[in-house]
C-alpha positions as CSV (number, residue, x, y, z in Angstrom):
1,X,211.2,138.3,27.1
2,X,210.0,135.7,24.6
3,X,207.6,137.0,21.9
4,X,204.3,135.2,21.6
5,X,202.6,134.8,18.2
6,X,198.9,135.5,17.6
7,X,198.3,131.8,17.0
8,X,199.8,130.9,20.4
9,X,197.7,133.6,22.1
10,X,194.4,132.7,20.4
11,X,195.0,129.0,19.8
12,X,194.0,126.9,16.8
13,X,190.4,127.8,17.4
14,X,191.1,131.3,15.9
15,X,192.0,129.8,12.5
16,X,188.9,127.6,12.6
17,X,186.7,130.5,13.6
18,X,187.9,132.6,10.7
19,X,187.1,129.7,8.4
20,X,183.5,129.7,9.7
21,X,183.4,133.5,9.3
22,X,184.6,133.2,5.7
23,X,181.9,130.6,5.0
24,X,179.2,132.7,6.6
25,X,180.3,135.8,4.6
26,X,180.2,133.8,1.4
27,X,176.6,132.7,2.2
28,X,175.7,136.3,3.0
29,X,177.2,137.5,-0.3
30,X,175.2,134.9,-2.2
31,X,172.0,135.6,-0.3
32,X,172.5,139.4,-1.0
33,X,173.0,138.7,-4.7
34,X,169.9,136.5,-4.7
35,X,167.8,139.1,-2.9
36,X,169.0,141.8,-5.5
37,X,168.2,139.4,-8.4
38,X,164.7,138.6,-7.0
39,X,163.6,141.8,-5.2
40,X,159.9,141.0,-5.3
41,X,160.3,137.6,-3.5
42,X,162.9,139.2,-1.2
43,X,160.4,142.0,-0.2
44,X,157.7,139.5,0.6
45,X,160.1,137.2,2.5
46,X,161.5,140.1,4.5
47,X,157.9,141.2,5.3
48,X,156.9,137.7,6.4
49,X,160.0,137.5,8.7
50,X,159.1,140.9,10.1
51,X,155.5,139.6,10.7
52,X,156.8,136.6,12.6
53,X,159.2,138.8,14.7
54,X,156.3,141.1,15.6
55,X,154.1,138.2,16.6
56,X,156.9,136.6,18.6
57,X,157.8,139.9,20.3
58,X,154.1,140.4,21.1
59,X,153.7,137.0,22.7
60,X,156.9,137.5,24.7
61,X,155.7,140.9,25.9
62,X,152.3,139.5,26.9
63,X,153.8,136.6,28.8
64,X,156.3,139.0,30.4
65,X,153.6,141.4,31.5
66,X,151.8,138.6,33.4
67,X,155.0,137.4,34.9
68,X,155.8,140.8,36.2
69,X,152.2,141.8,37.1
70,X,153.1,143.4,40.5
71,X,155.4,145.8,38.7
72,X,154.0,149.2,37.6
73,X,153.1,149.4,33.9
74,X,151.4,146.0,33.7
75,X,148.5,147.3,31.5
76,X,150.8,149.3,29.2
77,X,153.1,146.3,28.7
78,X,150.1,144.1,28.1
79,X,148.6,146.5,25.6
80,X,151.9,147.0,23.7
81,X,152.3,143.2,23.6
82,X,148.8,142.8,22.2
83,X,149.5,145.5,19.6
84,X,152.7,143.8,18.5
85,X,151.0,140.4,18.2
86,X,148.0,141.9,16.3
87,X,150.5,143.7,13.9
88,X,152.4,140.5,13.4
89,X,149.2,138.5,12.5
90,X,148.0,141.3,10.2
91,X,151.4,141.3,8.4
92,X,151.4,137.5,8.2
93,X,147.9,137.3,6.7
94,X,148.4,140.3,4.4
95,X,152.1,140.2,3.2
96,X,151.4,142.1,-0.1
97,X,149.5,144.9,1.6
98,X,152.3,145.0,4.3
99,X,155.0,145.4,1.6
100,X,152.9,148.2,0.0
101,X,152.6,150.0,3.4
102,X,156.2,149.5,4.3
103,X,157.3,150.9,1.0
104,X,155.0,153.9,1.4
105,X,156.3,154.6,4.9
106,X,159.9,154.1,3.7
107,X,159.3,156.8,1.0
108,X,158.0,159.3,3.6
109,X,160.9,158.4,5.9
110,X,163.4,159.2,3.1
111,X,161.8,162.5,2.4
112,X,161.7,163.4,6.1
113,X,165.4,162.3,6.5
114,X,166.4,164.3,3.4
115,X,164.7,167.5,4.7
116,X,166.2,167.1,8.2
117,X,169.7,166.5,6.7
118,X,169.5,169.6,4.5
119,X,168.3,171.8,7.4
120,X,171.0,170.4,9.8
121,X,173.6,171.2,7.2
122,X,172.6,174.9,7.4
123,X,171.9,175.0,11.1
124,X,175.0,173.2,12.5
125,X,178.1,175.2,12.7
126,X,180.5,172.3,12.8
127,X,182.2,171.1,9.6
128,X,181.2,174.3,7.7
129,X,183.7,173.5,4.9
130,X,182.0,170.1,4.3
131,X,178.4,171.3,4.8
132,X,177.9,171.0,1.0
133,X,178.5,167.2,1.4
134,X,175.7,167.0,4.0
135,X,173.4,169.1,1.7
136,X,174.2,166.7,-1.1
137,X,173.4,163.7,1.1
138,X,170.1,165.4,2.0
139,X,169.2,166.3,-1.5
140,X,169.9,162.7,-2.8
141,X,167.9,161.2,0.1
142,X,165.0,163.6,-0.6
143,X,165.0,162.7,-4.3
144,X,165.1,159.0,-3.5
145,X,162.0,159.5,-1.2
146,X,160.2,161.4,-3.9
147,X,161.0,158.7,-6.5
148,X,159.8,156.0,-4.2
149,X,156.5,157.7,-3.6
150,X,156.0,158.8,-7.2
151,X,156.5,155.2,-8.3
152,X,154.3,153.8,-5.6
153,X,152.8,151.1,-5.6
154,X,155.1,149.7,-8.4
155,X,158.2,150.6,-6.2
156,X,156.9,148.2,-3.6
157,X,157.8,145.3,-5.9
158,X,161.5,146.0,-5.8
159,X,162.4,148.5,-3.2
160,X,162.5,146.6,0.1
161,X,164.1,143.5,-1.5
162,X,166.7,145.5,-3.3
163,X,167.7,147.5,-0.1
164,X,167.7,144.3,2.0
165,X,169.8,142.6,-0.7
166,X,172.3,145.4,-0.9
167,X,172.6,145.5,2.9
168,X,173.2,141.7,3.2
169,X,175.7,141.9,0.3
170,X,177.7,144.7,1.9
171,X,177.6,143.0,5.3
172,X,178.9,139.8,3.7
173,X,181.7,141.6,1.8
174,X,182.8,143.5,4.9
175,X,182.7,140.3,7.0
176,X,184.8,138.5,4.3
177,X,187.4,141.3,4.3
178,X,187.7,141.2,8.1
179,X,187.9,137.4,8.2
180,X,190.5,137.2,5.5
181,X,192.6,139.9,7.1
182,X,192.4,138.1,10.5
183,X,193.3,134.8,8.8
184,X,196.3,136.5,7.0
185,X,197.5,138.0,10.3
186,X,197.2,134.6,12.0
187,X,199.2,132.9,9.2
188,X,201.9,135.6,9.2
189,X,202.4,135.4,13.0
190,X,202.5,131.6,12.9
191,X,205.2,131.7,10.2
192,X,207.3,134.2,12.1
């Protein structure tokens, strides 16, 4: 039986696709670095994008509720859509206050997550030898939440933008590694 290379299986499109993935990952890495360097602008930008998404989601839900009116739950779907749309408009017209509110909520979420993680480390019986790692994770998360709230509202200037920047940067780096590995595998099989 004749062996088939990866390039023959996937075609020349695979090499072109990895090129696009590499380009996309570089854009993501640069965007992440920019977001980390300008966390205040990134926080407001992310909040405005969130506002537009809320508004769009609300409009879609409202339209969908009227399109599926005979189906049960019309009023609930309509009310949820209206609430989404109103939330989006509020965020769009008050981005600074929205950043402050999101940061405040994020701080409480970190505290809650830290407490739940610490409790689950003591309650769950699985991974007993590594429970200390779960406790450490919970303690660090709890401390981060306390720091965010103790620095609030100043933490609103940098927190969301910094976290979004780190997330985009890490996603870009992981995508770059995957694309480069795939490209290398394609090149190796085409040479063989």
